[in-house]
N, C-alpha and C positions, 0 to 999 in steps of 0.2 A: 754724867748721865745725860743723855739727850732727852729733852722734854718736848720741844715743839718740832713737829716734822713738817718740813716744807716740801712742796712738789718738786720732783726732779725734772720732768719735762712733760709736755702735753703730747702724748703718743699720737693722738688723732690729728693734731696739727702737723706733726712731722710726716706722717704717712697715713692718710685716711683710708687707704685701700684695705689695710688690715682690719680696721674697725668696721668697714662695710662688709667684709667677708664674714666677720664674727656676727654682725647684725643679721646677715643672711641665715646663719645657723640658728640664731635666736628666733627669727621669723618662722623657720621650719618648725621649731619646737612649739611656738605659739599657735600654729595652724595644724598641729599634729593630731588633734582630737583629745589629747590629755586634758583632764580637768584643770582649769586655771588655778583652782585652789591647791591642787597637788603640786603644780609647778611652783607656786608661791612657797609652799612648805619646803620643797627641795632647795629653792634659791636661798631662803633664809637659813636653813640648816647648813648648807655648804658654806655660806658666808660666815656663819658662826665658827665652823671648824677651821676655816682658813684665816680667820681673824681679820676680815676685810670690813672695816668700819663703814666705809662709803657704801658698799653693796648691802651690808646688813641694814643700814638705815633706810636706803632706798627701797629695798624689797620688803622690809617690814611695813613701811608706810603704804606701799602698793597693796600688800596683802590685807591690811586693815581697811583700806579704801574699797576693796572688793568684798568686804564682809567677813574677813577672818577675825576671830575673836582674840583679844589681848590675852585671855587666859591660855588658849592653846599656844600662842606664840611664846608666852612666858615659859611654858612647859616643853617647848620643842627640843630644848637641850637634853631632856630626859624623856624623849618620845616613847620609848619602850614602856614607860610607866604612865604616860599621859593619856589624855582623852582623844586618841587617834584610832581610826579604823584599821582593820587588818591590812587593807590595801595601802593605806598611807604608811603604816609601819614597814611593810615590805618595800615600798618605794624609798623610804628613808634609809633603810638598811642597805639597799642597793646603792643609793647615792653616797652614803658614807664609805662603803667599800671601794667605790670608784675613786672617791676623793683621796683615800688612804692607800691607793694601789702601790705607792712607793714603799709602804711598810709591809704589805703582804698581798698576795694575789687574791682576787675575788674568789671567795670560797664556794664550793659546790652547794653548801647549805644555804648561803645567801641567794645563790642563783635559783635553787629549788624553791625557796620561799617566795621570791619575786615572780617566778614563773607560774606559781599558783594563782596569782592575782592579775597578771598582765599577759595578754596574747603577744605574739611575736612583734607585730607592728608597734604596739604600745611600749613594749620593752625596749625596742630600738629607740623610740622617741624619748623615753625616760632616760636612756643612756646618753643621748645627745643633749638632753636638758642638763644633766650633771656635767657633761663635758663643757658645755657652753658656760655654765655658771663658774666652773673652776677656771676657765680661761679669762672671763671678765675679772674674777678675783685676782688672778695673778697679774694682770695688767695694772689694776688699781693699786695693788700692794707694791709691785716693783717700782712703779713710777710715782707712788705716793699721791694718787689722785686727790686733789683737795675737795673738801666738802664744806661749803660755807655754813651748812646747817649744823655742823659739829664744832664750829668755832666757839671758843669760850668767851 
């Protein structure tokens, strides 16, 4: 059984153009007008689903630094039962559906629910937020991005 996971390669050092392109998408999301707290919740939840320890730690710390409560972050895994607004729940359902699109298409019910709380522009921005976080997770997981903060 493998216990310690070492980095495979530094993707940014090999070809920083990809990282810059992805950072451009993230910059769009950050300037889209979506609430920063909502983006934080989406980032943390997607990182939980994908099992990206690096991104989970980074985005949880960022969320706390911006004022998100530990209580809500602890309950994010069960957001449907937790202390989240209807808009946050709709966003989290949308983000989860996008993240799991390989398992099932995004349902009409999830689309209808998110459309109740987001106009067209914000829904597109929210979708790009989920796409961006999933891409960052996949890079970090595939290449085993080291996180000195998680070293034992």
